All heavy atoms as a GROMACS GRO file, in nm:
protein
  594
    1MET      N    1   9.167   5.077  12.044
    1MET     CA    2   9.051   5.138  11.986
    1MET      C    3   9.090   5.276  11.935
    1MET      O    4   9.172   5.343  11.995
    1MET     CB    5   8.941   5.146  12.092
    1MET     CG    6   8.810   5.192  12.040
    1MET     SD    7   8.676   5.163  12.159
    1MET     CE    8   8.656   4.989  12.142
    2LYS      N    9   9.030   5.317  11.825
    2LYS     CA   10   9.058   5.448  11.767
    2LYS      C   11   8.933   5.536  11.774
    2LYS      O   12   8.821   5.485  11.774
    2LYS     CB   13   9.100   5.435  11.621
    2LYS     CG   14   9.239   5.381  11.602
    2LYS     CD   15   9.279   5.398  11.456
    2LYS     CE   16   9.421   5.354  11.433
    2LYS     NZ   17   9.517   5.451  11.476
    3ALA      N   18   8.957   5.665  11.780
    3ALA     CA   19   8.847   5.761  11.777
    3ALA      C   20   8.884   5.874  11.682
    3ALA      O   21   9.002   5.911  11.670
    3ALA     CB   22   8.820   5.817  11.916
    4ARG      N   23   8.783   5.925  11.613
    4ARG     CA   24   8.800   6.044  11.530
    4ARG      C   25   8.709   6.153  11.584
    4ARG      O   26   8.592   6.128  11.612
    4ARG     CB   27   8.759   6.016  11.385
    4ARG     CG   28   8.863   5.946  11.307
    4ARG     CD   29   8.834   5.954  11.158
    4ARG     NE   30   8.924   5.864  11.090
    4ARG     CZ   31   8.886   5.766  11.010
    4ARG    NH1   32   8.758   5.748  10.983
    4ARG    NH2   33   8.974   5.688  10.954
    5VAL      N   34   8.764   6.271  11.596
    5VAL     CA   35   8.688   6.387  11.642
    5VAL      C   36   8.691   6.490  11.530
    5VAL      O   37   8.798   6.529  11.483
    5VAL     CB   38   8.750   6.448  11.771
    5VAL    CG1   39   8.668   6.568  11.816
    5VAL    CG2   40   8.759   6.343  11.881
    6HIS      N   41   8.572   6.529  11.485
    6HIS     CA   42   8.559   6.635  11.385
    6HIS      C   43   8.514   6.761  11.458
    6HIS      O   44   8.411   6.760  11.526
    6HIS     CB   45   8.454   6.597  11.280
    6HIS     CG   46   8.488   6.473  11.204
    6HIS    ND1   47   8.553   6.476  11.084
    6HIS    CD2   48   8.466   6.342  11.232
    6HIS    CE1   49   8.570   6.353  11.041
    6HIS    NE2   50   8.519   6.269  11.130
    7ILE      N   51   8.591   6.867  11.444
    7ILE     CA   52   8.561   6.993  11.513
    7ILE      C   53   8.539   7.102  11.408
    7ILE      O   54   8.622   7.120  11.318
    7ILE     CB   55   8.676   7.034  11.608
    7ILE    CG1   56   8.700   6.922  11.711
    7ILE    CG2   57   8.644   7.167  11.676
    7ILE    CD1   58   8.824   6.941  11.794
    8MET      N   59   8.427   7.171  11.418
    8MET     CA   60   8.394   7.279  11.326
    8MET      C   61   8.344   7.398  11.406
    8MET      O   62   8.290   7.382  11.516
    8MET     CB   63   8.282   7.236  11.231
    8MET     CG   64   8.316   7.120  11.140
    8MET     SD   65   8.434   7.161  11.012
    8MET     CE   66   8.342   7.275  10.913
    9LEU      N   67   8.359   7.516  11.349
    9LEU     CA   68   8.301   7.634  11.411
    9LEU      C   69   8.149   7.622  11.405
    9LEU      O   70   8.093   7.568  11.309
    9LEU     CB   71   8.345   7.761  11.338
    9LEU     CG   72   8.490   7.802  11.358
    9LEU    CD1   73   8.528   7.915  11.263
    9LEU    CD2   74   8.515   7.844  11.502
   10LYS      N   75   8.081   7.670  11.508
   10LYS     CA   76   7.936   7.668  11.510
   10LYS      C   77   7.882   7.758  11.399
   10LYS      O   78   7.948   7.854  11.356
   10LYS     CB   79   7.884   7.717  11.645
   10LYS     CG   80   7.910   7.620  11.758
   10LYS     CD   81   7.854   7.672  11.889
   10LYS     CE   82   7.874   7.572  12.000
   10LYS     NZ   83   7.824   7.622  12.129
   11ASP      N   84   7.760   7.727  11.353
   11ASP     CA   85   7.695   7.811  11.254
   11ASP      C   86   7.683   7.953  11.308
   11ASP      O   87   7.652   7.973  11.426
   11ASP     CB   88   7.556   7.756  11.220
   11ASP     CG   89   7.564   7.618  11.156
   11ASP    OD1   90   7.667   7.585  11.094
   11ASP    OD2   91   7.464   7.543  11.167
   12GLY      N   92   7.709   8.050  11.225
   12GLY     CA   93   7.701   8.189  11.266
   12GLY      C   94   7.832   8.247  11.317
   12GLY      O   95   7.843   8.368  11.333
   13VAL      N   96   7.932   8.163  11.342
   13VAL     CA   97   8.062   8.211  11.386
   13VAL      C   98   8.147   8.237  11.262
   13VAL      O   99   8.158   8.151  11.174
   13VAL     CB  100   8.133   8.108  11.478
   13VAL    CG1  101   8.273   8.155  11.514
   13VAL    CG2  102   8.051   8.084  11.604
   14LEU      N  103   8.204   8.355  11.252
   14LEU     CA  104   8.286   8.393  11.138
   14LEU      C  105   8.404   8.297  11.123
   14LEU      O  106   8.471   8.263  11.220
   14LEU     CB  107   8.337   8.536  11.157
   14LEU     CG  108   8.423   8.594  11.044
   14LEU    CD1  109   8.342   8.604  10.916
   14LEU    CD2  110   8.478   8.729  11.084
   15ASP      N  111   8.427   8.252  10.999
   15ASP     CA  112   8.536   8.159  10.969
   15ASP      C  113   8.632   8.227  10.870
   15ASP      O  114   8.620   8.210  10.749
   15ASP     CB  115   8.479   8.030  10.909
   15ASP     CG  116   8.583   7.923  10.886
   15ASP    OD1  117   8.704   7.951  10.899
   15ASP    OD2  118   8.544   7.810  10.852
   16PRO      N  119   8.729   8.305  10.919
   16PRO     CA  120   8.819   8.377  10.829
   16PRO      C  121   8.904   8.285  10.741
   16PRO      O  122   8.930   8.317  10.626
   16PRO     CB  123   8.907   8.462  10.920
   16PRO     CG  124   8.876   8.423  11.059
   16PRO     CD  125   8.754   8.337  11.059
   17GLN      N  126   8.946   8.170  10.794
   17GLN     CA  127   9.024   8.077  10.712
   17GLN      C  128   8.938   8.020  10.599
   17GLN      O  129   8.983   8.008  10.486
   17GLN     CB  130   9.079   7.963  10.796
   17GLN     CG  131   9.196   8.004  10.882
   17GLN     CD  132   9.252   7.884  10.959
   17GLN    OE1  133   9.180   7.818  11.032
   17GLN    NE2  134   9.379   7.859  10.939
   18GLY      N  135   8.817   7.984  10.631
   18GLY     CA  136   8.725   7.934  10.528
   18GLY      C  137   8.699   8.038  10.422
   18GLY      O  138   8.695   8.008  10.301
   19GLU      N  139   8.682   8.163  10.463
   19GLU     CA  140   8.659   8.272  10.366
   19GLU      C  141   8.782   8.293  10.279
   19GLU      O  142   8.770   8.318  10.158
   19GLU     CB  143   8.622   8.400  10.441
   19GLU     CG  144   8.582   8.515  10.351
   19GLU     CD  145   8.465   8.486  10.258
   19GLU    OE1  146   8.383   8.397  10.287
   19GLU    OE2  147   8.457   8.552  10.153
   20ALA      N  148   8.901   8.283  10.335
   20ALA     CA  149   9.024   8.296  10.257
   20ALA      C  150   9.035   8.184  10.154
   20ALA      O  151   9.074   8.207  10.038
   20ALA     CB  152   9.146   8.296  10.349
   21VAL      N  153   8.998   8.062  10.192
   21VAL     CA  154   9.001   7.950  10.098
   21VAL      C  155   8.898   7.972   9.988
   21VAL      O  156   8.926   7.949   9.870
   21VAL     CB  157   8.975   7.816  10.173
   21VAL    CG1  158   8.952   7.702  10.075
   21VAL    CG2  159   9.091   7.784  10.266
   22ARG      N  160   8.777   8.017  10.023
   22ARG     CA  161   8.674   8.044   9.923
   22ARG      C  162   8.723   8.148   9.823
   22ARG      O  163   8.707   8.132   9.702
   22ARG     CB  164   8.544   8.090   9.988
   22ARG     CG  165   8.430   8.107   9.886
   22ARG     CD  166   8.318   8.196   9.939
   22ARG     NE  167   8.364   8.331   9.967
   22ARG     CZ  168   8.386   8.425   9.874
   22ARG    NH1  169   8.374   8.399   9.747
   22ARG    NH2  170   8.426   8.547   9.910
   23HIS      N  171   8.784   8.252   9.873
   23HIS     CA  172   8.836   8.359   9.786
   23HIS      C  173   8.946   8.304   9.694
   23HIS      O  174   8.948   8.333   9.574
   23HIS     CB  175   8.889   8.475   9.870
   23HIS     CG  176   8.945   8.587   9.789
   23HIS    ND1  177   8.866   8.671   9.714
   23HIS    CD2  178   9.072   8.626   9.769
   23HIS    CE1  179   8.943   8.758   9.651
   23HIS    NE2  180   9.069   8.733   9.684
   24ALA      N  181   9.037   8.226   9.750
   24ALA     CA  182   9.147   8.169   9.670
   24ALA      C  183   9.092   8.075   9.562
   24ALA      O  184   9.142   8.075   9.448
   24ALA     CB  185   9.245   8.095   9.760
   25LEU      N  186   8.993   7.996   9.596
   25LEU     CA  187   8.933   7.907   9.496
   25LEU      C  188   8.871   7.987   9.382
   25LEU      O  189   8.884   7.951   9.265
   25LEU     CB  190   8.829   7.816   9.561
   25LEU     CG  191   8.884   7.707   9.652
   25LEU    CD1  192   8.771   7.638   9.728
   25LEU    CD2  193   8.964   7.606   9.573
   26GLY      N  194   8.804   8.098   9.417
   26GLY     CA  195   8.747   8.185   9.314
   26GLY      C  196   8.855   8.242   9.225
   26GLY      O  197   8.839   8.249   9.102
   27SER      N  198   8.967   8.280   9.283
   27SER     CA  199   9.080   8.334   9.206
   27SER      C  200   9.139   8.230   9.112
   27SER      O  201   9.197   8.264   9.009
   27SER     CB  202   9.190   8.385   9.299
   27SER     OG  203   9.143   8.490   9.379
   28LEU      N  204   9.125   8.103   9.147
   28LEU     CA  205   9.177   7.995   9.064
   28LEU      C  206   9.075   7.948   8.959
   28LEU      O  207   9.100   7.852   8.887
   28LEU     CB  208   9.219   7.876   9.151
   28LEU     CG  209   9.340   7.901   9.241
   28LEU    CD1  210   9.359   7.785   9.338
   28LEU    CD2  211   9.465   7.920   9.157
   29GLY      N  212   8.961   8.015   8.954
   29GLY     CA  213   8.862   7.983   8.852
   29GLY      C  214   8.749   7.893   8.900
   29GLY      O  215   8.664   7.854   8.820
   30PHE      N  216   8.745   7.860   9.027
   30PHE     CA  217   8.636   7.778   9.081
   30PHE      C  218   8.526   7.869   9.133
   30PHE      O  219   8.506   7.885   9.254
   30PHE     CB  220   8.689   7.686   9.192
   30PHE     CG  221   8.793   7.589   9.144
   30PHE    CD1  222   8.928   7.613   9.168
   30PHE    CD2  223   8.758   7.476   9.074
   30PHE    CE1  224   9.025   7.525   9.124
   30PHE    CE2  225   8.854   7.386   9.029
   30PHE     CZ  226   8.987   7.411   9.054
   31ALA      N  227   8.454   7.932   9.040
   31ALA     CA  228   8.356   8.034   9.075
   31ALA      C  229   8.231   7.977   9.143
   31ALA      O  230   8.156   8.051   9.204
   31ALA     CB  231   8.316   8.111   8.949
   32GLY      N  232   8.207   7.850   9.132
   32GLY     CA  233   8.086   7.790   9.188
   32GLY      C  234   8.089   7.768   9.337
   32GLY      O  235   7.990   7.725   9.396
   33VAL      N  236   8.200   7.795   9.404
   33VAL     CA  237   8.209   7.775   9.549
   33VAL      C  238   8.157   7.901   9.618
   33VAL      O  239   8.215   8.007   9.607
   33VAL     CB  240   8.354   7.745   9.592
   33VAL    CG1  241   8.362   7.726   9.743
   33VAL    CG2  242   8.408   7.623   9.519
   34THR      N  243   8.046   7.886   9.690
   34THR     CA  244   7.985   8.003   9.753
   34THR      C  245   8.012   8.010   9.903
   34THR      O  246   7.982   8.111   9.966
   34THR     CB  247   7.833   8.003   9.730
   34THR    OG1  248   7.778   7.883   9.784
   34THR    CG2  249   7.801   8.012   9.581
   35GLY      N  250   8.067   7.905   9.960
   35GLY     CA  251   8.099   7.908  10.102
   35GLY      C  252   8.194   7.796  10.138
   35GLY      O  253   8.188   7.687  10.081
   36VAL      N  254   8.283   7.823  10.233
   36VAL     CA  255   8.378   7.724  10.282
   36VAL      C  256   8.384   7.736  10.434
   36VAL      O  257   8.393   7.847  10.487
   36VAL     CB  258   8.520   7.745  10.223
   36VAL    CG1  259   8.620   7.648  10.286
   36VAL    CG2  260   8.520   7.732  10.072
   37ARG      N  261   8.376   7.623  10.503
   37ARG     CA  262   8.397   7.617  10.647
   37ARG      C  263   8.516   7.525  10.669
   37ARG      O  264   8.520   7.414  10.616
   37ARG     CB  265   8.275   7.561  10.719
   37ARG     CG  266   8.145   7.637  10.696
   37ARG     CD  267   8.141   7.770  10.762
   37ARG     NE  268   8.119   7.756  10.906
   37ARG     CZ  269   8.117   7.859  10.988
   37ARG    NH1  270   8.135   7.980  10.944
   37ARG    NH2  271   8.098   7.840  11.115
   38GLN      N  272   8.612   7.568  10.745
   38GLN     CA  273   8.731   7.488  10.771
   38GLN      C  274   8.725   7.437  10.914
   38GLN      O  275   8.683   7.509  11.005
   38GLN     CB  276   8.857   7.571  10.750
   38GLN     CG  277   8.983   7.491  10.762
   38GLN     CD  278   9.102   7.565  10.706
   38GLN    OE1  279   9.094   7.628  10.603
   38GLN    NE2  280   9.213   7.557  10.777
   39GLY      N  281   8.769   7.314  10.934
   39GLY     CA  282   8.765   7.256  11.067
   39GLY      C  283   8.891   7.176  11.098
   39GLY      O  284   8.993   7.189  11.030
   40LYS      N  285   8.879   7.094  11.201
   40LYS     CA  286   8.992   7.010  11.244
   40LYS      C  287   8.946   6.866  11.253
   40LYS      O  288   8.831   6.839  11.287
   40LYS     CB  289   9.041   7.052  11.384
   40LYS     CG  290   9.094   7.192  11.394
   40LYS     CD  291   9.141   7.222  11.535
   40LYS     CE  292   9.024   7.271  11.619
   40LYS     NZ  293   9.064   7.323  11.750
   41LEU      N  294   9.037   6.775  11.224
   41LEU     CA  295   9.015   6.633  11.243
   41LEU      C  296   9.125   6.583  11.335
   41LEU      O  297   9.244   6.602  11.307
   41LEU     CB  298   9.020   6.558  11.110
   41LEU     CG  299   9.022   6.406  11.119
   41LEU    CD1  300   8.890   6.354  11.176
   41LEU    CD2  301   9.049   6.345  10.984
   42ILE      N  302   9.086   6.521  11.445
   42ILE     CA  303   9.182   6.467  11.541
   42ILE      C  304   9.157   6.317  11.552
   42ILE      O  305   9.043   6.275  11.575
   42ILE     CB  306   9.167   6.534  11.679
   42ILE    CG1  307   9.191   6.685  11.667
   42ILE    CG2  308   9.262   6.471  11.780
   42ILE    CD1  309   9.160   6.763  11.793
   43GLU      N  310   9.261   6.238  11.536
   43GLU     CA  311   9.252   6.093  11.554
   43GLU      C  312   9.324   6.055  11.683
   43GLU      O  313   9.436   6.100  11.707
   43GLU     CB  314   9.311   6.018  11.435
   43GLU     CG  315   9.229   6.032  11.310
   43GLU     CD  316   9.275   5.941  11.198
   43GLU    OE1  317   9.381   5.877  11.210
   43GLU    OE2  318   9.204   5.935  11.098
   44LEU      N  319   9.259   5.974  11.762
   44LEU     CA  320   9.314   5.932  11.891
   44LEU      C  321   9.324   5.780  11.896
   44LEU      O  322   9.233   5.710  11.852
   44LEU     CB  323   9.222   5.978  12.005
   44LEU     CG  324   9.195   6.128  12.014
   44LEU    CD1  325   9.075   6.154  12.103
   44LEU    CD2  326   9.317   6.199  12.066
   45ASP      N  327   9.433   5.728  11.950
   45ASP     CA  328   9.448   5.587  11.983
   45ASP      C  329   9.418   5.573  12.131
   45ASP      O  330   9.482   5.638  12.214
   45ASP     CB  331   9.589   5.537  11.953
   45ASP     CG  332   9.620   5.534  11.804
   45ASP    OD1  333   9.529   5.498  11.726
   45ASP    OD2  334   9.733   5.568  11.766
   46LEU      N  335   9.321   5.490  12.163
   46LEU     CA  336   9.274   5.478  12.301
   46LEU      C  337   9.303   5.339  12.358
   46LEU      O  338   9.297   5.240  12.286
   46LEU     CB  339   9.124   5.503  12.307
   46LEU     CG  340   9.075   5.636  12.249
   46LEU    CD1  341   8.924   5.636  12.238
   46LEU    CD2  342   9.124   5.752  12.332
   47ALA      N  343   9.327   5.334  12.487
   47ALA     CA  344   9.347   5.206  12.555
   47ALA      C  345   9.214   5.140  12.588
   47ALA      O  346   9.208   5.019  12.609
   47ALA     CB  347   9.428   5.227  12.683
   48ALA      N  348   9.107   5.219  12.590
   48ALA     CA  349   8.974   5.166  12.626
   48ALA      C  350   8.933   5.055  12.529
   48ALA      O  351   8.963   5.061  12.410
   48ALA     CB  352   8.872   5.278  12.625
   49THR      N  353   8.862   4.956  12.581
   49THR     CA  354   8.814   4.846  12.497
   49THR      C  355   8.662   4.849  12.483
   49THR      O  356   8.607   4.780  12.398
   49THR     CB  357   8.856   4.710  12.556
   49THR    OG1  358   8.809   4.701  12.690
   49THR    CG2  359   9.008   4.696  12.552
   50ASP      N  360   8.594   4.927  12.564
   50ASP     CA  361   8.449   4.939  12.560
   50ASP      C  362   8.412   5.066  12.484
   50ASP      O  363   8.458   5.175  12.516
   50ASP     CB  364   8.393   4.944  12.703
   50ASP     CG  365   8.244   4.967  12.706
   50ASP    OD1  366   8.170   4.881  12.653
   50ASP    OD2  367   8.203   5.072  12.760
   51LYS      N  368   8.326   5.051  12.383
   51LYS     CA  369   8.290   5.165  12.297
   51LYS      C  370   8.223   5.278  12.376
   51LYS      O  371   8.253   5.395  12.355
   51LYS     CB  372   8.199   5.116  12.185
   51LYS     CG  373   8.168   5.219  12.081
   51LYS     CD  374   8.089   5.160  11.966
   51LYS     CE  375   8.064   5.267  11.862
   51LYS     NZ  376   7.997   5.213  11.743
   52THR      N  377   8.134   5.244  12.466
   52THR     CA  378   8.064   5.346  12.544
   52THR      C  379   8.160   5.425  12.633
   52THR      O  380   8.153   5.547  12.641
   52THR     CB  381   7.954   5.280  12.630
   52THR    OG1  382   7.866   5.208  12.543
   52THR    CG2  383   7.874   5.383  12.707
   53THR      N  384   8.250   5.354  12.698
   53THR     CA  385   8.350   5.419  12.784
   53THR      C  386   8.443   5.506  12.700
   53THR      O  387   8.474   5.619  12.739
   53THR     CB  388   8.433   5.312  12.859
   53THR    OG1  389   8.344   5.232  12.936
   53THR    CG2  390   8.536   5.376  12.949
   54ALA      N  391   8.485   5.454  12.586
   54ALA     CA  392   8.574   5.530  12.498
   54ALA      C  393   8.508   5.659  12.452
   54ALA      O  394   8.569   5.766  12.455
   54ALA     CB  395   8.614   5.446  12.378
   55GLU      N  396   8.382   5.652  12.411
   55GLU     CA  397   8.313   5.772  12.364
   55GLU      C  398   8.298   5.875  12.476
   55GLU      O  399   8.320   5.994  12.455
   55GLU     CB  400   8.176   5.737  12.306
   55GLU     CG  401   8.107   5.859  12.248
   55GLU     CD  402   7.981   5.828  12.172
   55GLU    OE1  403   7.955   5.710  12.141
   55GLU    OE2  404   7.908   5.923  12.142
   56ALA      N  405   8.264   5.830  12.594
   56ALA     CA  406   8.251   5.922  12.708
   56ALA      C  407   8.384   5.989  12.740
   56ALA      O  408   8.389   6.109  12.768
   56ALA     CB  409   8.198   5.847  12.830
   57GLU      N  410   8.492   5.911  12.733
   57GLU     CA  411   8.625   5.965  12.760
   57GLU      C  412   8.664   6.070  12.655
   57GLU      O  413   8.715   6.177  12.688
   57GLU     CB  414   8.725   5.850  12.762
   57GLU     CG  415   8.862   5.888  12.809
   57GLU     CD  416   8.952   5.765  12.822
   57GLU    OE1  417   8.986   5.706  12.717
   57GLU    OE2  418   8.989   5.732  12.935
   58VAL      N  419   8.637   6.040  12.529
   58VAL     CA  420   8.672   6.134  12.422
   58VAL      C  421   8.587   6.261  12.432
   58VAL      O  422   8.637   6.372  12.413
   58VAL     CB  423   8.658   6.068  12.283
   58VAL    CG1  424   8.675   6.170  12.172
   58VAL    CG2  425   8.760   5.956  12.268
   59ARG      N  426   8.460   6.247  12.464
   59ARG     CA  427   8.375   6.367  12.481
   59ARG      C  428   8.428   6.454  12.595
   59ARG      O  429   8.427   6.578  12.585
   59ARG     CB  430   8.230   6.327  12.505
   59ARG     CG  431   8.163   6.274  12.380
   59ARG     CD  432   8.013   6.254  12.395
   59ARG     NE  433   7.959   6.204  12.272
   59ARG     CZ  434   7.933   6.278  12.165
   59ARG    NH1  435   7.957   6.407  12.168
   59ARG    NH2  436   7.884   6.223  12.056
   60ALA      N  437   8.475   6.393  12.703
   60ALA     CA  438   8.534   6.469  12.813
   60ALA      C  439   8.660   6.541  12.766
   60ALA      O  440   8.683   6.657  12.803
   60ALA     CB  441   8.564   6.377  12.931
   61MET      N  442   8.740   6.474  12.684
   61MET     CA  443   8.860   6.538  12.628
   61MET      C  444   8.822   6.660  12.545
   61MET      O  445   8.888   6.764  12.552
   61MET     CB  446   8.937   6.439  12.540
   61MET     CG  447   9.002   6.326  12.612
   61MET     SD  448   9.076   6.215  12.489
   61MET     CE  449   9.099   6.069  12.586
   62CYS      N  450   8.718   6.645  12.465
   62CYS     CA  451   8.674   6.756  12.380
   62CYS      C  452   8.625   6.874  12.465
   62CYS      O  453   8.660   6.989  12.438
   62CYS     CB  454   8.563   6.711  12.286
   62CYS     SG  455   8.619   6.599  12.157
   63ASP      N  456   8.544   6.844  12.564
   63ASP     CA  457   8.488   6.949  12.650
   63ASP      C  458   8.596   7.021  12.730
   63ASP      O  459   8.584   7.141  12.756
   63ASP     CB  460   8.384   6.891  12.746
   63ASP     CG  461   8.257   6.847  12.674
   63ASP    OD1  462   8.229   6.899  12.564
   63ASP    OD2  463   8.186   6.760  12.728
   64ARG      N  464   8.702   6.950  12.768
   64ARG     CA  465   8.804   7.010  12.853
   64ARG      C  466   8.922   7.068  12.777
   64ARG      O  467   8.990   7.157  12.829
   64ARG     CB  468   8.853   6.907  12.954
   64ARG     CG  469   8.742   6.867  13.052
   64ARG     CD  470   8.786   6.766  13.152
   64ARG     NE  471   8.890   6.824  13.238
   64ARG     CZ  472   8.965   6.753  13.320
   64ARG    NH1  473   8.946   6.623  13.330
   64ARG    NH2  474   9.056   6.811  13.394
   65LEU      N  475   8.952   7.017  12.655
   65LEU     CA  476   9.073   7.060  12.587
   65LEU      C  477   9.061   7.074  12.436
   65LEU      O  478   9.100   7.175  12.380
   65LEU     CB  479   9.188   6.962  12.619
   65LEU     CG  480   9.320   6.990  12.547
   65LEU    CD1  481   9.384   7.118  12.599
   65LEU    CD2  482   9.414   6.873  12.560
   66LEU      N  483   9.011   6.973  12.369
   66LEU     CA  484   9.024   6.966  12.224
   66LEU      C  485   8.937   7.067  12.149
   66LEU      O  486   8.976   7.113  12.041
   66LEU     CB  487   8.992   6.824  12.175
   66LEU     CG  488   9.082   6.714  12.231
   66LEU    CD1  489   9.037   6.578  12.180
   66LEU    CD2  490   9.227   6.740  12.196
   67ALA      N  491   8.821   7.100  12.202
   67ALA     CA  492   8.730   7.193  12.134
   67ALA      C  493   8.698   7.312  12.225
   67ALA      O  494   8.687   7.296  12.347
   67ALA     CB  495   8.601   7.122  12.096
   68ASN      N  496   8.686   7.427  12.164
   68ASN     CA  497   8.638   7.544  12.237
   68ASN      C  498   8.486   7.544  12.219
   68ASN      O  499   8.433   7.594  12.120
   68ASN     CB  500   8.699   7.672  12.178
   68ASN     CG  501   8.649   7.796  12.245
   68ASN    OD1  502   8.553   7.793  12.322
   68ASN    ND2  503   8.711   7.908  12.215
   69THR      N  504   8.415   7.486  12.315
   69THR     CA  505   8.272   7.463  12.299
   69THR      C  506   8.188   7.591  12.298
   69THR      O  507   8.069   7.584  12.270
   69THR     CB  508   8.220   7.366  12.407
   69THR    OG1  509   8.250   7.420  12.536
   69THR    CG2  510   8.284   7.229  12.390
   70VAL      N  511   8.248   7.703  12.325
   70VAL     CA  512   8.176   7.830  12.313
   70VAL      C  513   8.151   7.861  12.165
   70VAL      O  514   8.042   7.906  12.128
   70VAL     CB  515   8.253   7.945  12.381
   70VAL    CG1  516   8.188   8.079  12.355
   70VAL    CG2  517   8.269   7.919  12.530
   71ILE      N  518   8.250   7.834  12.080
   71ILE     CA  519   8.238   7.868  11.938
   71ILE      C  520   8.248   7.747  11.845
   71ILE      O  521   8.227   7.761  11.724
   71ILE     CB  522   8.343   7.973  11.896
   71ILE    CG1  523   8.485   7.920  11.917
   71ILE    CG2  524   8.319   8.105  11.969
   71ILE    CD1  525   8.593   8.008  11.854
   72GLU      N  526   8.280   7.630  11.899
   72GLU     CA  527   8.297   7.512  11.814
   72GLU      C  528   8.201   7.400  11.854
   72GLU      O  529   8.163   7.388  11.970
   72GLU     CB  530   8.441   7.458  11.824
   72GLU     CG  531   8.546   7.552  11.769
   72GLU     CD  532   8.687   7.504  11.791
   72GLU    OE1  533   8.717   7.446  11.898
   72GLU    OE2  534   8.770   7.525  11.700
   73LYS      N  535   8.165   7.320  11.755
   73LYS     CA  536   8.088   7.199  11.778
   73LYS      C  537   8.175   7.082  11.736
   73LYS      O  538   8.270   7.097  11.658
   73LYS     CB  539   7.958   7.201  11.699
   73LYS     CG  540   7.976   7.216  11.549
   73LYS     CD  541   7.846   7.233  11.476
   73LYS     CE  542   7.873   7.255  11.327
   73LYS     NZ  543   7.751   7.277  11.253
   74TYR      N  544   8.145   6.964  11.789
   74TYR     CA  545   8.227   6.848  11.754
   74TYR      C  546   8.140   6.723  11.744
   74TYR      O  547   8.031   6.716  11.800
   74TYR     CB  548   8.339   6.827  11.855
   74TYR     CG  549   8.294   6.794  11.995
   74TYR    CD1  550   8.268   6.662  12.033
   74TYR    CD2  551   8.278   6.893  12.090
   74TYR    CE1  552   8.227   6.631  12.162
   74TYR    CE2  553   8.236   6.863  12.218
   74TYR     CZ  554   8.212   6.733  12.254
   74TYR     OH  555   8.171   6.702  12.381
   75THR      N  556   8.191   6.627  11.668
   75THR     CA  557   8.130   6.494  11.662
   75THR      C  558   8.240   6.393  11.692
   75THR      O  559   8.357   6.415  11.659
   75THR     CB  560   8.067   6.463  11.524
   75THR    OG1  561   8.168   6.475  11.423
   75THR    CG2  562   7.953   6.559  11.494
   76VAL      N  563   8.201   6.284  11.755
   76VAL     CA  564   8.295   6.179  11.793
   76VAL      C  565   8.256   6.052  11.719
   76VAL      O  566   8.139   6.014  11.717
   76VAL     CB  567   8.292   6.154  11.945
   76VAL    CG1  568   8.378   6.035  11.983
   76VAL    CG2  569   8.336   6.278  12.021
   77GLU      N  570   8.354   5.988  11.660
   77GLU     CA  571   8.335   5.861  11.591
   77GLU      C  572   8.432   5.760  11.653
   77GLU      O  573   8.552   5.782  11.651
   77GLU     CB  574   8.364   5.882  11.442
   77GLU     CG  575   8.350   5.761  11.356
   77GLU     CD  576   8.388   5.789  11.212
   77GLU    OE1  577   8.436   5.900  11.180
   77GLU    OE2  578   8.373   5.696  11.131
   78ILE      N  579   8.378   5.653  11.707
   78ILE     CA  580   8.462   5.547  11.765
   78ILE      C  581   8.478   5.438  11.657
   78ILE      O  582   8.379   5.388  11.604
   78ILE     CB  583   8.400   5.487  11.893
   78ILE    CG1  584   8.375   5.597  11.997
   78ILE    CG2  585   8.490   5.378  11.949
   78ILE    CD1  586   8.499   5.669  12.046
   79LEU      N  587   8.602   5.404  11.629
   79LEU     CA  588   8.629   5.307  11.522
   79LEU      C  589   8.665   5.171  11.578
   79LEU      O  590   8.716   5.157  11.684
   79LEU     CB  591   8.742   5.359  11.434
   79LEU     CG  592   8.722   5.500  11.379
   79LEU    CD1  593   8.848   5.548  11.310
   79LEU    CD2  594   8.606   5.502  11.283
   0.00000   0.00000   0.00000
């Protein structure tokens, strides 16, 4: 079973990398971009065969290691 975890900074948390990308896009002539948020995508191969168990396991991974839940939010997709 596979899982995808999308991790993004929470709304209101400064995103310096996103701002740098927005600025660079403007410098390249893409003036219509008014905001950029950059995140992470993590794909996991899991031994679990039950979707509910797999999702619970991945959420525990996120809470303990993969995401800094103080400043980041995440979504889990079981494939």
